[in-house]
C-alpha positions in Angstrom: -52.8 90.2 254.8 -51.0 93.6 255.1 -50.5 94.7 258.7 -51.8 98.2 257.8 -55.1 96.7 256.7 -55.6 94.2 259.4 -55.2 90.6 260.4 -57.4 87.6 261.3 -57.7 85.8 264.6 -59.9 82.9 265.8 -62.1 83.3 268.8 -63.2 80.5 271.1 -65.9 81.0 273.7 -67.1 78.5 276.3 -70.0 77.9 278.7 -72.5 80.6 279.4 -70.4 83.2 277.5 -70.7 81.1 274.3 -74.5 81.0 274.8 -74.6 84.7 275.3 -72.5 85.4 272.2 -74.4 82.8 270.1 -71.2 81.1 268.9 -68.4 78.9 270.2 -65.9 79.6 267.4 -65.7 82.9 265.4 -63.3 84.6 263.0 -62.5 88.3 263.5 -60.5 90.8 261.5 -58.6 93.4 263.6 -56.5 96.4 262.8 -52.8 96.3 263.8 -51.9 96.8 266.6 -54.8 95.2 268.7 -55.0 93.8 272.2 -57.3 91.5 274.0 -59.0 94.6 275.6 -59.9 95.8 272.1 -61.7 92.5 271.4 -63.5 92.7 274.7 -64.7 96.2 273.8 -65.8 95.2 270.3 -67.8 92.2 271.7 -69.2 94.3 274.6 -68.2 91.7 277.2 -66.7 94.0 279.9 -69.0 92.6 282.6 -67.5 89.1 282.0 -63.9 90.4 282.5 -65.1 92.0 285.8 -66.5 88.6 286.9 -63.3 86.7 286.4 -63.1 85.9 282.7 -59.7 84.4 281.8 -58.0 84.9 278.4 -55.7 82.6 276.6 -53.8 83.3 273.4 -52.7 80.1 271.6 -53.3 78.1 274.8 -51.3 80.4 277.1 -53.0 82.6 279.8 -52.7 86.3 279.0 -53.7 89.6 280.5 -56.2 91.9 278.7 -53.2 94.2 277.7 -51.6 91.4 275.6 -51.2 92.1 271.9 -52.7 89.9 269.2 -51.0 88.9 266.0 -52.2 87.3 262.7 -53.4 83.8 263.1 -53.8 83.9 266.9 -56.4 81.9 268.7 -58.0 83.9 271.5 -60.0 81.8 274.0 -62.4 83.3 276.5 -62.7 81.1 279.6 -65.5 82.1 281.9 -65.3 81.5 285.7 -66.5 78.1 286.8 -69.4 78.1 289.2 -70.9 75.3 291.2 -71.1 73.8 294.6 
């Protein structure tokens, strides 16, 4: 896919976030350049990031400012609660 047009990433969601989004795995096309924060905005999940949502690109923890590239797998890891 041409960078000017966009690129594809895979999204993974877990726990209550997956339930809220209605999916555990999803494909998304983004325009280049895009960052994790752009995906958070598109999905309207700001409140999750404020509550401690952790992000991983291809299995490595990343900040919201990290750039995404074609074929990346972006995982959303909600905070664990319990007692």
